[in-house]
KOLBALUM-141547 format. One line per 10 residues: number of its first residue (from 1); for each residue x, z, y of N, C-alpha, C, O, CB. Coordinates in steps of 0.2 Angstrom, whole numbers, always signed. Glycine has a CB too. Layout:
<atoms>
NUM> X,Z,Y,X,Z,Y,X,Z,Y,X,Z,Y,X,Z,Y ~ ...;
</atoms>
This chain:
<atoms>
1> +4,+0,-6,+0,+0,+0,+4,+0,+6,+9,+4,+7,-5,+6,+0 ~ +3,-5,+11,+8,-6,+17,+6,+0,+22,+1,+3,+21,+7,-12,+19 ~ +10,+0,+27,+9,+5,+32,+3,+3,+36,+2,-3,+37,+15,+5,+37 ~ -1,+8,+39,-7,+6,+43,-5,+6,+50,+0,+9,+52,-12,+12,+42 ~ -8,+2,+54,-7,+1,+61,-12,+3,+65,-18,+3,+63,-5,-7,+62 ~ -11,+6,+71,-16,+9,+75,-19,+3,+79,-16,-2,+82,-13,+14,+81 ~ -26,+3,+79,-30,-2,+83,-29,-2,+90,-29,+3,+93,-37,-2,+81 ~ -27,-8,+93,-26,-8,+101,-31,-13,+104,-34,-17,+100,-19,-10,+102 ~ -31,-14,+110,-35,-19,+113,-33,-26,+112,-38,-30,+111,-35,-18,+121 ~ -27,-27,+111,-24,-33,+108,-22,-32,+101,-19,-27,+100,-19,-36,+113;
11> -22,-38,+97,-20,-37,+91,-12,-36,+91,-9,-40,+94,-21,-44,+87 ~ -10,-31,+87,-3,-29,+87,+1,-35,+84,-1,-38,+79,-1,-23,+84 ~ +8,-36,+86,+12,-40,+83,+14,-38,+76,+15,-32,+75,+18,-42,+87 ~ +14,-42,+71,+16,-40,+64,+23,-37,+64,+27,-40,+68,+15,-46,+59 ~ +24,-32,+60,+30,-30,+59,+35,-35,+56,+33,-39,+52,+30,-23,+55 ~ +41,-35,+58,+46,-39,+55,+46,-38,+47,+45,-32,+45,+53,-38,+58 ~ +48,-43,+44,+48,-43,+36,+53,-37,+34,+52,-34,+29,+50,-49,+33 ~ +59,-37,+37,+64,-32,+36,+61,-25,+36,+62,-20,+32,+70,-32,+40 ~ +57,-24,+42,+54,-17,+43,+49,-15,+38,+49,-10,+35,+51,-17,+50 ~ +45,-20,+36,+40,-19,+31,+44,-17,+24,+41,-13,+21,+36,-25,+30;
21> +49,-21,+22,+52,-20,+16,+55,-13,+16,+55,-10,+11,+58,-25,+15 ~ +58,-11,+22,+61,-4,+22,+56,+1,+21,+57,+6,+17,+65,-3,+29 ~ +50,+1,+24,+45,+5,+24,+42,+6,+17,+41,+11,+14,+39,+4,+29 ~ +41,+0,+14,+39,+0,+7,+44,+3,+2,+42,+6,-3,+37,-7,+5 ~ +50,+2,+4,+55,+5,-1,+55,+12,+0,+56,+16,-5,+62,+2,+1 ~ +54,+15,+6,+54,+22,+7,+48,+25,+3,+49,+30,+0,+54,+24,+14 ~ +42,+22,+4,+36,+24,+0,+37,+24,-7,+35,+29,-10,+30,+20,+2 ~ +40,+19,-10,+42,+19,-17,+47,+24,-19,+46,+27,-25,+44,+12,-19 ~ +52,+25,-15,+57,+30,-17,+54,+37,-17,+56,+41,-22,+62,+31,-11 ~ +49,+39,-13,+45,+45,-14,+42,+46,-20,+40,+52,-22,+41,+46,-8;
31> +40,+41,-24,+36,+41,-30,+41,+41,-36,+38,+41,-42,+31,+36,-30 ~ +47,+40,-35,+52,+40,-41,+52,+46,-45,+51,+52,-41,+59,+38,-39 ~ +52,+46,-51,+52,+52,-55,+59,+56,-54,+64,+53,-52,+52,+51,-62 ~ +58,+63,-54,+64,+67,-53,+68,+67,-59,+65,+68,-65,+62,+75,-51 ~ +74,+66,-59,+79,+65,-64,+84,+71,-64,+87,+72,-59,+82,+58,-64 ~ +85,+74,-70,+89,+80,-70,+96,+77,-73,+96,+75,-79,+86,+86,-74 ~ +101,+77,-70,+108,+75,-72,+111,+81,-75,+112,+86,-72,+112,+72,-67 ~ +114,+80,-81,+118,+85,-84,+125,+85,-80,+127,+80,-78,+120,+83,-92 ~ +127,+91,-79,+133,+91,-75,+139,+90,-80,+141,+94,-84,+134,+99,-72 ~ +143,+84,-78,+148,+82,-82,+155,+82,-77,+159,+78,-78,+147,+75,-85;
41> +155,+87,-72,+160,+87,-68,+159,+84,-61,+164,+84,-57,+166,+84,-71 ~ +153,+81,-60,+152,+78,-53,+150,+84,-48,+149,+82,-42,+146,+73,-54 ~ +149,+90,-50,+148,+95,-45,+151,+102,-48,+154,+102,-53,+140,+96,-44 ~ +150,+107,-44,+152,+114,-46,+151,+115,-54,+146,+114,-56,+150,+119,-42 ~ +156,+118,-57,+155,+120,-64,+150,+125,-66,+148,+125,-71,+162,+122,-67 ~ +148,+129,-61,+143,+134,-62,+136,+131,-63,+131,+134,-65,+143,+139,-56 ~ +135,+124,-60,+129,+121,-61,+128,+118,-67,+133,+115,-70,+129,+115,-55 ~ +122,+118,-70,+120,+115,-77,+118,+108,-76,+119,+103,-79,+116,+119,-80 ~ +113,+107,-71,+110,+101,-70,+109,+100,-62,+108,+105,-58,+103,+101,-73 ~ +108,+94,-60,+107,+92,-53,+101,+87,-53,+101,+83,-57,+114,+88,-50;
51> +97,+88,-48,+92,+83,-47,+91,+81,-39,+93,+86,-35,+85,+86,-49 ~ +89,+75,-38,+89,+74,-31,+82,+71,-29,+79,+66,-32,+94,+68,-29 ~ +79,+75,-24,+72,+72,-22,+72,+70,-15,+78,+70,-12,+67,+78,-22 ~ +67,+68,-12,+67,+65,-5,+68,+71,+0,+64,+75,+1,+60,+61,-4 ~ +74,+71,+3,+75,+76,+7,+79,+82,+5,+80,+87,+9,+69,+78,+11 ~ +80,+83,-2,+83,+89,-4,+87,+87,-11,+86,+82,-14,+78,+94,-6 ~ +92,+91,-12,+96,+91,-18,+95,+98,-22,+95,+103,-19,+103,+89,-17 ~ +94,+97,-28,+92,+103,-32,+98,+105,-37,+100,+100,-41,+86,+103,-36 ~ +101,+111,-37,+106,+113,-42,+103,+118,-46,+101,+123,-44,+112,+115,-38 ~ +103,+117,-53,+101,+122,-57,+107,+126,-61,+111,+122,-64,+96,+119,-63;
61> +107,+132,-60,+112,+136,-63,+109,+141,-68,+103,+140,-69,+116,+140,-58 ~ +113,+145,-71,+110,+149,-76,+104,+154,-75,+100,+155,-79,+116,+154,-79 ~ +104,+157,-69,+98,+161,-67,+96,+160,-60,+94,+164,-56,+100,+168,-68 ~ +97,+154,-57,+95,+152,-50,+94,+145,-50,+97,+141,-53,+100,+155,-45 ~ +90,+143,-45,+89,+136,-43,+91,+136,-35,+88,+140,-31,+82,+133,-44 ~ +95,+131,-33,+98,+131,-26,+95,+124,-23,+97,+119,-26,+105,+131,-26 ~ +92,+125,-18,+89,+119,-14,+93,+118,-8,+94,+122,-4,+82,+120,-12 ~ +96,+112,-7,+100,+110,-1,+95,+105,+2,+94,+99,+1,+107,+106,-3 ~ +92,+108,+7,+86,+104,+11,+90,+100,+17,+93,+103,+21,+81,+109,+14 ~ +89,+94,+16,+93,+90,+21,+91,+89,+28,+94,+88,+32,+94,+83,+18;
71> +84,+89,+28,+81,+88,+35,+74,+90,+35,+71,+90,+30,+82,+81,+38 ~ +71,+91,+41,+64,+92,+42,+60,+87,+41,+53,+87,+41,+63,+96,+49 ~ +62,+81,+39,+58,+75,+38,+54,+76,+32,+49,+73,+31,+62,+68,+38 ~ +57,+80,+27,+54,+81,+21,+47,+84,+21,+47,+89,+24,+58,+85,+16 ~ +42,+81,+19,+35,+84,+19,+34,+89,+14,+31,+94,+16,+30,+78,+18 ~ +37,+89,+8,+36,+94,+3,+41,+94,-2,+43,+88,-4,+29,+94,+1 ~ +43,+100,-5,+47,+100,-11,+43,+105,-15,+42,+111,-14,+54,+103,-9 ~ +39,+102,-20,+34,+106,-24,+37,+108,-31,+41,+105,-34,+28,+103,-24 ~ +34,+113,-34,+35,+115,-40,+28,+117,-43,+25,+122,-41,+40,+120,-41 ~ +26,+114,-49,+20,+116,-52,+20,+113,-59,+23,+108,-60,+14,+113,-48;
81> +16,+116,-63,+16,+112,-70,+14,+117,-75,+11,+122,-74,+22,+110,-72 ~ +14,+114,-81,+12,+118,-87,+16,+117,-93,+18,+111,-94,+4,+117,-89 ~ +18,+122,-97,+22,+121,-103,+19,+124,-108,+17,+130,-108,+29,+124,-101 ~ +17,+120,-114,+14,+123,-119,+18,+128,-123,+24,+127,-124,+11,+118,-124 ~ +15,+134,-126,+18,+139,-130,+18,+136,-137,+17,+131,-138,+15,+145,-129 ~ +21,+141,-141,+21,+139,-148,+14,+138,-151,+13,+133,-155,+25,+144,-152 ~ +10,+143,-150,+3,+142,-153,-2,+142,-147,-6,+138,-147,+2,+148,-158 ~ -2,+147,-143,-6,+148,-138,-2,+150,-132,+3,+153,-133,-12,+153,-139 ~ -3,+147,-126,+1,+149,-120,-3,+149,-114,-8,+146,-113,+7,+144,-120 ~ -1,+154,-110,-4,+154,-103,+1,+151,-98,+7,+153,-99,-7,+161,-101;
91> -1,+148,-93,+3,+144,-89,+2,+147,-82,-3,+147,-79,+2,+137,-90 ~ +8,+148,-79,+7,+150,-72,+11,+144,-68,+17,+144,-69,+10,+157,-70 ~ +8,+141,-64,+11,+135,-61,+15,+137,-55,+12,+141,-51,+6,+129,-59 ~ +20,+134,-53,+24,+136,-47,+25,+130,-43,+28,+125,-46,+30,+139,-49 ~ +23,+130,-37,+24,+124,-33,+28,+126,-27,+26,+130,-23,+17,+121,-31 ~ +33,+123,-26,+38,+124,-20,+37,+119,-15,+39,+113,-16,+45,+125,-22 ~ +34,+120,-9,+33,+115,-4,+35,+117,+3,+35,+123,+5,+26,+113,-4 ~ +38,+112,+6,+41,+113,+13,+36,+110,+18,+35,+104,+17,+48,+111,+13 ~ +34,+114,+23,+30,+111,+28,+33,+113,+35,+35,+118,+36,+23,+113,+28 ~ +33,+108,+39,+36,+109,+46,+33,+105,+51,+31,+99,+49,+44,+108,+46;
101> +32,+107,+57,+29,+104,+62,+35,+99,+66,+33,+95,+70,+26,+108,+68 ~ +41,+100,+64,+46,+97,+67,+46,+90,+65,+45,+88,+59,+53,+100,+66 ~ +48,+85,+69,+49,+78,+67,+56,+76,+67,+58,+71,+64,+44,+73,+72 ~ +60,+80,+71,+67,+78,+71,+71,+81,+66,+70,+87,+64,+70,+80,+78 ~ +76,+77,+63,+80,+80,+57,+84,+86,+60,+85,+87,+66,+85,+75,+55 ~ +84,+91,+55,+88,+97,+57,+94,+97,+52,+95,+93,+48,+84,+103,+55 ~ +99,+102,+54,+105,+102,+49,+103,+105,+43,+97,+108,+42,+110,+107,+53 ~ +107,+104,+38,+105,+106,+31,+104,+113,+30,+108,+117,+33,+111,+103,+26 ~ +99,+115,+27,+98,+122,+25,+98,+123,+18,+97,+119,+14,+91,+124,+28 ~ +101,+129,+16,+101,+131,+9,+97,+136,+7,+97,+141,+10,+109,+132,+7;
111> +92,+135,+2,+88,+140,-1,+89,+142,-8,+89,+137,-12,+80,+138,+0 ~ +91,+148,-10,+92,+150,-16,+86,+154,-19,+84,+158,-16,+98,+154,-17 ~ +84,+151,-25,+78,+155,-29,+82,+158,-35,+83,+155,-40,+72,+150,-31 ~ +83,+164,-34,+86,+168,-39,+81,+172,-44,+77,+175,-41,+91,+173,-36 ~ +82,+172,-50,+78,+175,-55,+82,+182,-56,+87,+183,-60,+77,+171,-62 ~ +79,+187,-53,+82,+194,-53,+82,+197,-60,+76,+197,-63,+79,+198,-48 ~ +87,+200,-62,+87,+203,-69,+87,+199,-75,+86,+201,-80,+82,+208,-69 ~ +88,+192,-73,+88,+187,-79,+94,+187,-83,+99,+190,-81,+86,+180,-76 ~ +93,+184,-89,+99,+183,-93,+104,+179,-90,+103,+174,-87,+96,+179,-100 ~ +110,+182,-90,+116,+178,-87,+119,+172,-91,+122,+168,-88,+122,+183,-85;
121> +117,+172,-97,+119,+166,-101,+114,+164,-105,+114,+164,-111,+125,+169,-106 ~ +108,+161,-102,+103,+158,-106,+105,+151,-109,+110,+148,-106,+97,+157,-102 ~ +102,+149,-114,+103,+143,-117,+99,+137,-113,+93,+137,-113,+101,+142,-125 ~ +103,+133,-110,+100,+128,-106,+101,+121,-109,+106,+119,-112,+103,+128,-99 ~ +96,+117,-109,+96,+110,-112,+91,+106,-109,+86,+108,-106,+95,+111,-120 ~ +93,+99,-108,+89,+94,-106,+84,+92,-111,+85,+92,-117,+93,+88,-104 ~ +78,+91,-109,+72,+89,-113,+69,+82,-111,+69,+80,-105,+66,+94,-112 ~ +68,+78,-116,+65,+71,-115,+70,+67,-111,+69,+66,-105,+59,+71,-111 ~ +75,+64,-114,+80,+60,-111,+77,+54,-108,+72,+51,-110,+85,+57,-116 ~ +79,+52,-102,+77,+46,-98,+81,+40,-99,+87,+41,-100,+76,+48,-91;
131> +78,+34,-98,+83,+28,-99,+88,+28,-93,+86,+30,-88,+78,+22,-99 ~ +93,+25,-95,+98,+24,-90,+103,+30,-89,+101,+36,-92,+95,+23,-83 ~ +109,+29,-86,+114,+34,-85,+116,+34,-78,+114,+29,-74,+120,+33,-90 ~ +120,+39,-76,+122,+40,-69,+130,+39,-69,+133,+42,-73,+120,+46,-66 ~ +133,+35,-65,+140,+35,-64,+142,+37,-57,+139,+35,-52,+142,+27,-66 ~ +148,+40,-57,+151,+42,-50,+158,+39,-50,+162,+41,-54,+151,+50,-50 ~ +159,+34,-46,+166,+31,-45,+168,+33,-38,+167,+29,-33,+165,+23,-46 ~ +171,+38,-37,+173,+41,-31,+181,+41,-31,+184,+44,-35,+171,+48,-30 ~ +184,+38,-26,+191,+37,-25,+194,+32,-29,+190,+28,-33,+194,+44,-27 ~ +200,+31,-30,+204,+26,-33,+206,+29,-40,+209,+25,-44,+209,+23,-29;
141> +206,+35,-41,+209,+38,-48,+203,+38,-53,+199,+42,-53,+211,+45,-46 ~ +204,+34,-58,+199,+33,-63,+198,+40,-67,+193,+41,-70,+201,+28,-68 ~ +203,+44,-67,+202,+51,-70,+197,+55,-67,+194,+60,-70,+209,+54,-70 ~ +196,+54,-60,+191,+58,-57,+184,+55,-57,+179,+58,-54,+193,+59,-50 ~ +183,+49,-60,+177,+46,-61,+173,+49,-66,+175,+52,-71,+177,+38,-62 ~ +166,+49,-65,+162,+52,-70,+156,+47,-72,+153,+44,-68,+158,+59,-68 ~ +156,+45,-78,+152,+39,-80,+148,+41,-86,+149,+46,-90,+156,+33,-82 ~ +142,+37,-87,+138,+38,-93,+135,+45,-93,+134,+48,-98,+141,+37,-99 ~ +133,+48,-87,+130,+55,-87,+122,+54,-89,+119,+50,-86,+131,+58,-80 ~ +120,+58,-94,+113,+57,-96,+109,+60,-91,+111,+65,-88,+112,+60,-103;
151> +102,+58,-91,+97,+61,-87,+91,+63,-91,+90,+60,-96,+95,+57,-81 ~ +87,+68,-89,+82,+71,-93,+76,+72,-88,+76,+72,-82,+84,+77,-96 ~ +70,+72,-91,+64,+73,-88,+63,+80,-86,+59,+82,-81,+58,+70,-92 ~ +65,+84,-91,+64,+92,-90,+71,+95,-91,+75,+93,-95,+58,+94,-94 ~ +71,+101,-89,+77,+106,-91,+73,+113,-93,+69,+115,-89,+82,+107,-85 ~ +76,+115,-99,+73,+121,-101,+78,+127,-102,+84,+125,-104,+69,+120,-108 ~ +77,+133,-100,+81,+138,-101,+78,+143,-105,+73,+146,-104,+83,+142,-94 ~ +81,+144,-111,+78,+148,-116,+79,+156,-115,+85,+157,-113,+80,+146,-123 ~ +74,+160,-116,+75,+167,-115,+79,+169,-108,+84,+173,-108,+80,+170,-121 ~ +76,+166,-103,+79,+168,-96,+77,+175,-95,+81,+179,-92,+75,+164,-91;
161> +72,+178,-98,+70,+185,-99,+68,+186,-106,+67,+181,-109,+64,+187,-94 ~ +69,+192,-109,+67,+193,-116,+60,+190,-117,+55,+193,-115,+67,+200,-118 ~ +60,+185,-122,+53,+182,-124,+50,+178,-119,+44,+176,-119,+48,+188,-125 ~ +54,+176,-113,+51,+171,-108,+56,+165,-107,+62,+166,-106,+50,+175,-102 ~ +53,+159,-107,+57,+153,-105,+55,+151,-98,+50,+152,-96,+56,+148,-111 ~ +59,+147,-95,+57,+143,-89,+59,+136,-90,+64,+134,-93,+61,+146,-83 ~ +55,+132,-88,+55,+125,-88,+55,+122,-81,+50,+123,-78,+50,+122,-93 ~ +59,+117,-79,+59,+114,-73,+58,+106,-75,+60,+104,-79,+66,+115,-69 ~ +54,+103,-70,+52,+96,-71,+49,+94,-65,+49,+97,-60,+47,+95,-77 ~ +48,+87,-64,+46,+84,-58,+39,+81,-59,+37,+79,-64,+51,+79,-56;
171> +36,+79,-53,+30,+76,-53,+30,+72,-46,+29,+74,-41,+24,+80,-53 ~ +31,+65,-47,+32,+60,-41,+37,+63,-36,+36,+63,-30,+25,+60,-38 ~ +43,+65,-39,+48,+67,-35,+48,+74,-33,+53,+76,-29,+49,+62,-29 ~ +43,+78,-35,+43,+85,-33,+44,+89,-38,+42,+88,-44,+35,+86,-30 ~ +47,+95,-37,+49,+99,-42,+43,+103,-44,+39,+106,-40,+55,+104,-40 ~ +43,+105,-51,+38,+109,-54,+42,+113,-59,+46,+111,-62,+32,+105,-57 ~ +39,+120,-60,+42,+124,-65,+37,+129,-67,+32,+131,-64,+48,+128,-62 ~ +38,+130,-74,+34,+135,-77,+38,+140,-81,+43,+139,-83,+29,+131,-82 ~ +35,+146,-81,+37,+151,-86,+33,+152,-92,+27,+151,-91,+38,+158,-82 ~ +36,+152,-98,+32,+152,-104,+33,+159,-107,+39,+161,-109,+33,+146,-109;
181> +28,+163,-108,+29,+170,-110,+26,+170,-117,+21,+169,-119,+25,+175,-106 ~ +31,+173,-122,+29,+173,-129,+25,+180,-130,+25,+184,-126,+35,+174,-133 ~ +21,+180,-136,+17,+186,-137,+22,+192,-137,+27,+192,-140,+14,+185,-144 ~ +19,+197,-134,+23,+204,-134,+28,+204,-128,+30,+210,-127,+26,+205,-140 ~ +29,+199,-125,+34,+199,-119,+31,+202,-113,+25,+201,-112,+37,+192,-118 ~ +35,+205,-109,+32,+208,-103,+33,+203,-97,+39,+202,-95,+35,+214,-101 ~ +28,+200,-94,+28,+195,-88,+31,+198,-82,+33,+195,-78,+22,+192,-87 ~ +30,+205,-82,+32,+209,-76,+40,+209,-75,+42,+211,-70,+29,+216,-75 ~ +43,+206,-80,+50,+205,-79,+52,+200,-74,+58,+200,-71,+54,+204,-86 ~ +48,+196,-73,+49,+190,-68,+49,+192,-61,+44,+194,-58,+44,+184,-69;
191> +55,+191,-58,+55,+193,-51,+60,+187,-48,+65,+186,-50,+59,+200,-50 ~ +57,+184,-42,+60,+179,-39,+63,+181,-32,+59,+184,-28,+56,+173,-38 ~ +69,+181,-31,+72,+182,-24,+74,+176,-21,+78,+172,-24,+78,+188,-25 ~ +72,+175,-15,+74,+169,-11,+79,+171,-5,+78,+175,-1,+68,+166,-8 ~ +85,+168,-6,+91,+169,-1,+91,+163,+4,+90,+157,+1,+97,+170,-4 ~ +92,+164,+10,+91,+159,+15,+85,+159,+18,+83,+154,+22,+93,+152,+12 ~ +80,+163,+16,+73,+163,+19,+72,+170,+23,+76,+175,+22,+68,+162,+14 ~ +68,+170,+27,+66,+177,+31,+59,+177,+32,+55,+172,+31,+70,+177,+37 ~ +57,+183,+35,+50,+184,+37,+45,+183,+32,+40,+179,+33,+49,+180,+43 ~ +45,+185,+26,+40,+184,+20,+33,+187,+22,+33,+193,+25,+42,+187,+14;
201> +28,+183,+21,+21,+186,+23,+16,+184,+17,+17,+179,+14,+18,+183,+30 ~ +12,+189,+15,+7,+188,+10,+1,+187,+13,-2,+192,+17,+7,+194,+5 ~ -3,+181,+12,-9,+180,+15,-15,+183,+11,-14,+185,+5,-10,+172,+16 ~ -21,+183,+14,-26,+185,+11,-28,+181,+5,-31,+184,+0,-32,+186,+16 ~ -27,+175,+5,-28,+170,-1,-23,+171,-6,-24,+167,-11,-29,+163,+2 ~ -18,+175,-6,-13,+176,-11,-7,+172,-10,-2,+173,-14,-16,+174,-17 ~ -7,+167,-5,-1,+163,-4,+5,+168,-1,+3,+172,+3,-2,+157,+0 ~ +11,+166,-2,+16,+169,+2,+20,+164,+6,+21,+158,+4,+22,+172,-3 ~ +21,+166,+12,+25,+161,+17,+31,+165,+19,+32,+171,+20,+20,+160,+23 ~ +36,+161,+20,+43,+163,+23,+46,+157,+27,+43,+152,+27,+48,+165,+17;
211> +51,+159,+31,+54,+154,+35,+61,+153,+33,+65,+157,+32,+53,+157,+42 ~ +62,+146,+33,+69,+144,+32,+71,+139,+37,+68,+134,+38,+69,+140,+25 ~ +76,+141,+41,+79,+137,+47,+73,+135,+51,+73,+129,+54,+82,+131,+44 ~ +68,+139,+53,+63,+138,+57,+57,+134,+54,+52,+134,+58,+66,+134,+63 ~ +57,+132,+48,+52,+129,+45,+48,+134,+40,+52,+138,+37,+54,+122,+41 ~ +42,+133,+40,+38,+138,+35,+38,+135,+28,+37,+129,+27,+31,+139,+38 ~ +39,+139,+23,+38,+137,+16,+33,+141,+13,+32,+147,+15,+45,+138,+12 ~ +29,+138,+8,+24,+142,+5,+24,+142,-2,+26,+138,-6,+17,+138,+7 ~ +23,+148,-5,+23,+149,-12,+15,+151,-13,+13,+157,-12,+28,+155,-14 ~ +12,+146,-16,+4,+147,-17,+3,+153,-22,+7,+154,-27,+1,+141,-19;
221> -3,+155,-22,-5,+161,-27,-4,+158,-34,-5,+152,-35,-12,+162,-26 ~ -1,+162,-38,+0,+160,-45,-6,+157,-49,-12,+160,-48,+3,+166,-49 ~ -5,+152,-52,-11,+149,-56,-9,+151,-64,-4,+148,-66,-12,+142,-55 ~ -12,+155,-67,-10,+157,-74,-16,+155,-79,-22,+156,-77,-9,+164,-74 ~ -14,+152,-84,-19,+151,-89,-16,+152,-96,-10,+151,-97,-23,+145,-88 ~ -21,+153,-101,-19,+154,-108,-21,+147,-111,-27,+145,-110,-21,+160,-112 ~ -18,+145,-116,-19,+139,-120,-19,+140,-127,-14,+142,-130,-15,+133,-118 ~ -25,+139,-130,-25,+140,-138,-22,+134,-142,-20,+129,-139,-32,+142,-140 ~ -23,+135,-148,-20,+130,-153,-24,+123,-152,-21,+118,-154,-20,+132,-160 ~ -30,+123,-149,-34,+117,-148,-33,+114,-141,-36,+109,-140,-41,+118,-150;
231> -28,+117,-137,-27,+114,-131,-32,+117,-125,-31,+114,-120,-27,+107,-131 ~ -36,+121,-127,-41,+124,-122,-38,+129,-118,-34,+133,-120,-47,+127,-126 ~ -39,+128,-111,-36,+133,-106,-41,+138,-104,-47,+136,-102,-33,+129,-101 ~ -39,+144,-103,-43,+149,-100,-39,+152,-94,-33,+155,-95,-45,+155,-105 ~ -42,+152,-88,-38,+155,-82,-38,+162,-83,-42,+166,-85,-42,+153,-76 ~ -32,+165,-80,-31,+172,-80,-29,+174,-73,-25,+170,-70,-25,+174,-85 ~ -32,+179,-70,-31,+181,-63,-24,+183,-62,-21,+186,-67,-36,+187,-61 ~ -21,+181,-57,-14,+182,-55,-13,+183,-48,-17,+180,-44,-9,+177,-58 ~ -7,+186,-46,-6,+187,-39,+2,+189,-38,+5,+191,-43,-10,+192,-36 ~ +4,+188,-32,+11,+190,-30,+11,+197,-27,+6,+199,-24,+14,+185,-25;
241> +16,+200,-28,+18,+207,-24,+24,+206,-21,+29,+205,-24,+18,+213,-30 ~ +24,+207,-14,+30,+207,-10,+34,+214,-12,+31,+219,-11,+29,+207,-3 ~ +40,+213,-13,+44,+219,-15,+49,+221,-9,+52,+217,-6,+49,+218,-21 ~ +49,+228,-8,+53,+230,-2,+60,+230,-3,+63,+234,-7,+50,+237,+0 ~ +64,+225,+0,+71,+225,-1,+74,+223,+6,+70,+221,+10,+73,+221,-7 ~ +80,+222,+6,+83,+220,+12,+83,+212,+13,+83,+210,+18,+91,+222,+12 ~ +82,+209,+7,+82,+202,+7,+75,+200,+5,+71,+204,+1,+87,+198,+3 ~ +72,+194,+7,+65,+192,+5,+64,+192,-2,+68,+188,-6,+64,+185,+8 ~ +60,+195,-5,+58,+195,-12,+51,+196,-13,+47,+199,-9,+62,+201,-16 ~ +48,+194,-19,+41,+195,-20,+41,+196,-28,+45,+194,-32,+37,+189,-18;
251> +35,+199,-30,+34,+201,-37,+28,+197,-39,+23,+197,-35,+34,+208,-39 ~ +27,+195,-45,+21,+192,-47,+19,+196,-53,+21,+194,-59,+23,+184,-49 ~ +14,+200,-52,+12,+205,-57,+7,+201,-62,+2,+198,-60,+8,+211,-55 ~ +8,+201,-68,+4,+198,-73,+2,+203,-79,+6,+207,-82,+7,+192,-77 ~ -4,+204,-80,-7,+208,-85,-11,+204,-90,-17,+203,-89,-11,+214,-82 ~ -7,+202,-96,-10,+198,-100,-16,+202,-104,-15,+207,-106,-5,+195,-105 ~ -22,+199,-104,-28,+202,-108,-26,+203,-115,-28,+208,-118,-34,+198,-107 ~ -22,+198,-118,-21,+199,-125,-13,+197,-126,-11,+192,-125,-25,+194,-130 ~ -9,+202,-128,-2,+201,-128,-1,+198,-135,+5,+198,-137,+2,+207,-127 ~ -6,+197,-139,-5,+193,-146,-4,+186,-145,-2,+183,-150,-10,+195,-150;
261> -5,+183,-139,-4,+176,-138,+1,+175,-132,+2,+179,-128,-10,+173,-136 ~ +5,+169,-133,+10,+168,-127,+6,+166,-121,+1,+162,-122,+15,+163,-130 ~ +9,+167,-115,+6,+165,-109,+12,+164,-104,+18,+166,-106,+1,+169,-106 ~ +11,+161,-98,+16,+159,-94,+15,+161,-87,+10,+159,-84,+17,+152,-94 ~ +19,+166,-84,+18,+168,-77,+24,+164,-73,+29,+163,-76,+19,+175,-76 ~ +22,+162,-68,+27,+159,-63,+24,+158,-57,+18,+158,-56,+29,+152,-66 ~ +28,+156,-51,+25,+155,-45,+21,+149,-45,+22,+144,-49,+30,+155,-40 ~ +16,+148,-41,+12,+142,-40,+14,+139,-34,+17,+142,-29,+5,+144,-40 ~ +13,+132,-34,+16,+128,-29,+18,+131,-22,+14,+134,-18,+11,+123,-27 ~ +24,+130,-21,+28,+132,-15,+32,+139,-15,+30,+143,-19,+23,+133,-9;
271> +38,+139,-11,+42,+145,-12,+40,+151,-8,+37,+150,-3,+49,+143,-11 ~ +43,+157,-10,+42,+163,-5,+48,+167,-5,+54,+165,-7,+36,+167,-8 ~ +48,+173,-2,+54,+177,-2,+56,+179,-9,+61,+178,-11,+52,+183,+3 ~ +51,+183,-12,+53,+185,-19,+46,+186,-22,+41,+188,-19,+57,+192,-19 ~ +46,+184,-28,+39,+184,-31,+39,+186,-39,+44,+185,-42,+36,+177,-31 ~ +34,+189,-41,+33,+191,-48,+26,+189,-50,+22,+192,-47,+35,+198,-50 ~ +25,+184,-55,+18,+182,-57,+15,+188,-61,+18,+191,-65,+19,+176,-60 ~ +9,+189,-60,+5,+194,-64,-2,+192,-65,-6,+192,-60,+6,+200,-62 ~ -5,+192,-71,-12,+191,-72,-15,+198,-71,-12,+203,-73,-14,+188,-79 ~ -21,+199,-67,-24,+205,-66,-30,+206,-70,-33,+211,-69,-25,+206,-59;
</atoms>
């Protein structure tokens, strides 16, 4: 779909073909799937996977996700989704979105979403390999080149908390992530701390807002549900709790009605200071 033009008293001149092509390319770029590159030496060794969305770069490490936000042009960086459990699972969707009234690019900001108290050495692996590979030919020394780097549709960290996995994936270039809680596991272990953010606020509707480099970011109220072996989903009430600390943090309290089935607590679309998902 091409760009729309504002009606004027006189018919506007058609945009040059180059301009149209550029606008269409930008629109298509925003719809490209998020690809998670395995780290084969193209970035810091503490990073497991790298993904690039429109206006941001994501670095996944063992117990944190780091967002390098390149400019205020980015309309949203979201995270939401669902991950099936082994038999039955409840899903708490997390959507990370950036909204700003600014139209001018800003300097790069860094936002760290740290999983507090998480396993320092979880098992990380790519899920659903994507076609194609990534190559880095930087400089003239072939020894420093990185080639045939595989990419994946999802990244899973097993046992990020005891009995809890986290899965990161994308939807039309936007990040989504889920926590999957096994039967008997305590979802209240999940605590998200955001570094690089300030002024966390909890709204009446359950959303959390914080400020990053002058732009507001939103962590929507957790969306939690259980899914049985037939794929039927049952919503479970959930909410965030802001935790009193020196840095922005929030908790997401989840009280599973039946701990005999797996379910998933996690933030719902958009980031906050700190969060812990919880069905109530």
